[in-house]
C-alpha positions in Angstrom: -7.7 19.6 -6.5 -9.4 16.9 -8.5 -10.6 13.7 -7.0 -8.1 11.7 -9.0 -5.2 14.0 -7.9 -6.4 13.5 -4.3 -6.4 9.7 -4.6 -2.9 9.7 -6.2 -1.6 11.9 -3.3 -3.3 9.6 -0.8 -1.4 6.7 -2.2 2.0 8.2 -3.0 2.6 10.4 0.1 2.2 7.6 2.7 4.3 5.3 0.5 7.0 8.0 0.2 7.1 8.4 4.0 7.2 4.7 4.7 9.9 4.1 2.0 12.0 6.6 3.9 11.4 4.8 7.2 12.0 1.4 5.5 15.3 2.7 4.1 16.5 3.8 7.5 15.6 0.5 9.0 17.2 -1.6 6.2 20.4 0.5 6.1 20.8 0.6 9.8 21.5 -3.2 9.5 23.0 -3.4 6.0 26.1 -1.7 4.8 25.4 -0.4 1.2 29.2 -0.5 0.3 29.0 -4.3 0.6 26.4 -4.7 -2.1 27.7 -6.0 -5.4 25.5 -6.9 -8.4 27.6 -9.1 -10.6 30.7 -7.1 -11.6 28.9 -3.8 -10.8 29.9 -2.3 -7.5 27.7 0.8 -7.1 28.6 3.5 -4.6 26.6 3.9 -1.4 24.6 6.9 -2.8 23.5 4.8 -5.8 22.4 2.0 -3.5 20.5 4.3 -1.3 18.7 6.0 -4.3 17.8 2.7 -6.0 16.6 1.1 -2.8 14.5 4.1 -2.0 12.9 4.1 -5.4 12.2 0.3 -5.2 10.7 0.6 -1.7 8.6 3.6 -2.8 7.4 1.7 -5.9 6.4 -1.4 -4.0 4.7 0.5 -1.3 2.9 2.6 -3.9 1.7 -0.5 -5.7 0.4 -1.9 -2.4 -1.5 1.3 -1.7 -2.9 1.5 -5.2 -4.1 -2.1 -5.1 -5.8 -1.5 -1.7 -7.4 1.6 -3.1 -8.6 -0.3 -6.2 -10.2 -3.0 -4.1 -12.0 -0.6 -1.9 -13.2 1.7 -4.7 -16.9 1.9 -5.6 -17.7 1.4 -9.3 -20.0 3.7 -11.3 -23.1 2.0 -9.8 -22.1 2.4 -6.2 -21.1 -1.3 -5.7 -17.8 -2.3 -4.3 -15.1 -4.3 -6.1 -15.9 -8.0 -6.0 -12.9 -8.9 -3.8 -13.9 -6.2 -1.3 -17.5 -7.4 -1.4 -16.4 -10.9 -0.6 -14.3 -9.8 2.3 -17.1 -7.8 3.8 -19.6 -10.6 3.3 -17.2 -13.1 5.0 -16.8 -10.7 8.0 -20.6 -10.4 8.3 -21.1 -14.1 8.2 -18.4 -14.6 10.8 -20.0 -12.0 13.1 -23.4 -13.5 12.7 -22.1 -16.9 13.7 -20.4 -15.4 16.7 -23.7 -13.8 17.8 -23.5 -10.2 16.7 -20.6 -8.0 17.3 -20.1 -4.9 15.2 -23.2 -4.0 13.1 -22.6 -4.1 9.3 -21.2 -1.0 7.8 -22.7 0.5 4.7 -20.5 1.6 1.8 -19.7 5.2 1.9 -19.4 7.6 -1.1 -16.2 9.5 -1.6 
């Protein structure tokens, strides 16, 4: 399995699982037969399917953005946002008198 395939699987599989959980939670409270979009009155199966795909898409996007922010570039340096968050955590820990020692970036 290539590295890219592994990363895609690491993003899509948890998103798929959580989309299923989110679907169960949402539709335990909401009756899909009551959903109307303008003049369109989709049947329950359509509502379930569209909702699942939307949930999966949003959760996948969230996972992909997290992956992107934590990825090392070709030179072994972290994305600028991730570097800023780590630097802020280190400054806060040093002001508080220690805490957890700084973590070094790891290679995938």
